[in-house]
Steps between C-alpha positions, in 0.01 A plus 500: 500500500547870557581734213811598698645154441499486121739605228337794321784697341721293265780757538464539875747432777366226727567360844409131522530235767441132450548202726559128485181303561421473869795736562740203494859599581656368178762773468695432819819423306665676210452216250132573431537877529766487227241351264282807555796735450590327171139526384485869588824554302341325204189718526719810509709397200233340283156619606547869580459481876634813666565435869498786747514284814470134592534264794473123537391391847467142630144459371416805289636751251462877463563680171473858384511485123357612172479345157700691240466277195131544427391188690226550756650499852262226615609273213866564575445409865289199399780371275750542784279319750413216258864441407630514856217281626578222254875533553484505878265201523725300265815596692336411832393163357851427369697633798626196698603728789156657543366342820175704478418365152201284596344775711543763229366279220201395710406865561562598135282212384225584749498863381481386136196285574318811627587698188321479167799611293785293651556135415749332734675742733428858593807678637393866520178636643296658221471850642766768445331805651637745239505861608581764242745749645401854410715742702856539628379464857318171431789363294748573779263352756484171304875493425569538873240236585658252257852563629405491868316168476810291591578737790147466642525121461822503704716366217742796495565822691520728196309469171820506292631195689235279342634347179166418338366851457581821319594686821873482412430685176352787701822550699722501188605136529461226240197279558413169338279675245529828319221734601394848404572677828202722559580868535186698428205448273372769266 
């Protein structure tokens, strides 16, 4: 793996993207996305996650964050992914209205069999592609990329119309999560 895709600075601001195994469209409804939002809130309140921008798409997530409580950013993200993976698999298993349950569980199980560190079901792909953001220009580029993802996917016309992102926060509206609206770095 390239040096560009590793966490090197424990105090750095990082852009990460991670996807559901096989890019499965799990997050097509709000029910599962709300689990991620609740977990992000928990990480903010209890683990020192400072969110600058975020977006939950149908099969992947983008975050711009840093760890402010002394925990390494990769461990903070790992905790988030582990918790949400277990929770989402359990909720999918128990959801009587989930008509894609068998398909999802089959793919999660297949992915786990290919992995040496997952026992039963693997929900998230292992890679996160962390990129440390080092300048105002790069930070703004990534914030705009995160917020424009739903527009490019044809889900909304304007970034702030998409509920499951921080775009509302950047136009002085209340989003689902509190974020540190990026102004300028340094």
